[in-house]
N, C-alpha and C positions, 0 to 999 in steps of 0.2 A: 504491497500497502504505502504509497508515494504521498509523503505530509507536507505542505505548504504554511508556514507564518512566520508573522511578522518578526525579529531577531528579535532577544531579550532588552537589547537598548539599543537606539536610535546612537551615531557617532558625533563626533562635533560637529559641530556648522548643519545639522541636521539631514546629515545620509546615512540611511538608514541599510540593514541588511537584513536576509533575508534570508531561511532555518528551512536545507530542502534534509530530508529526510527520507530512510525507508522504515516501516513496522516491523521492528525483532531486530534490525540494523545496531549493532554497535554502537555504530558512530553515524555524525552530523557531517552535514556540507554545508557550509556557513557563503552562501553571496552576498560579497559588498557593494549595493548598488550603488557605483562612482557615481561623482556630482557631476549635475546636467549641465553647470553652468558653462561645459567649453562651448564656443560659437557652434561645433561642426554637431556637437551632440543634438540637438534638437531638428537640426532638415533631415542630417541620419534616423531617426527613431520614425519623424513621422514618415518620409519615405518609405522606409519598410511597413509600417502599421495601413500607408495607401494602399500600396503592393499585395497585403497581408502576408508579407516575408518574417515567420518565424524569427526574432533574436536568440534564440535558447532550446536546443531539445532535448529533453530528455526522455529513458529506458522504461516504459517500468514493464510490470509482468499484466496487472490486468486492466484491460485497459478501462473497458465498460466502468469496473467497478470501480476504479479512481473518477473515469468521469464525470457518475449518477453520484459517490462522496463530494465530489467539488463543488456540482450544479445542486444539491439541497444544500451549501451552504452558500450560496449565493455566487459564485465564479461566474464573471460573466464568458461563453462558450462565444467564439467568430463562427468556428468552424466544428458540428456535432461531430459526434465520435464518430468513423466510416470506413469501411473493410477498402484500403489501396493495393490489393490484390495478395505482398507476400507479408504487409504489413497493415496493422490496423493507426489509425490517425485522429486525432482533437487536436484542435489550436484555442488556446484562455486569452484573456482578454489579462494583466496581470494588474497591477495597481498603479504599476508607473507609468505605463502607456507603451506598457512593451507586447507580444504578441510570443505566448510561449508553446510549443507544441509536445506533444503530448504520444508515443511509439509504443507500439507492442509489436515485435517480429510476433508474423505465424507462420512461418516456414524458416 
């Protein structure tokens, strides 16, 4: 099970982290959300969003279970869970204006 939550504390100047963990896993990965004050960040993020291109992808074991759980928690998906042949994918809108893709390999 993939878990996404805001990190335990915001970093200086309002920069936050996103903790990504797997249920039953020994450790967690903490992703630091870089400041968006650099002039290149806004146009880059906006172009990816406009074209529907995910900024990052995470491999999951059970896409439909994670999709259903995140949807119930209020996460907004821009692409519903769907079969792509050798994988299943879904794309969500994170809290920072990025698209994140969830992928389950099927073959």
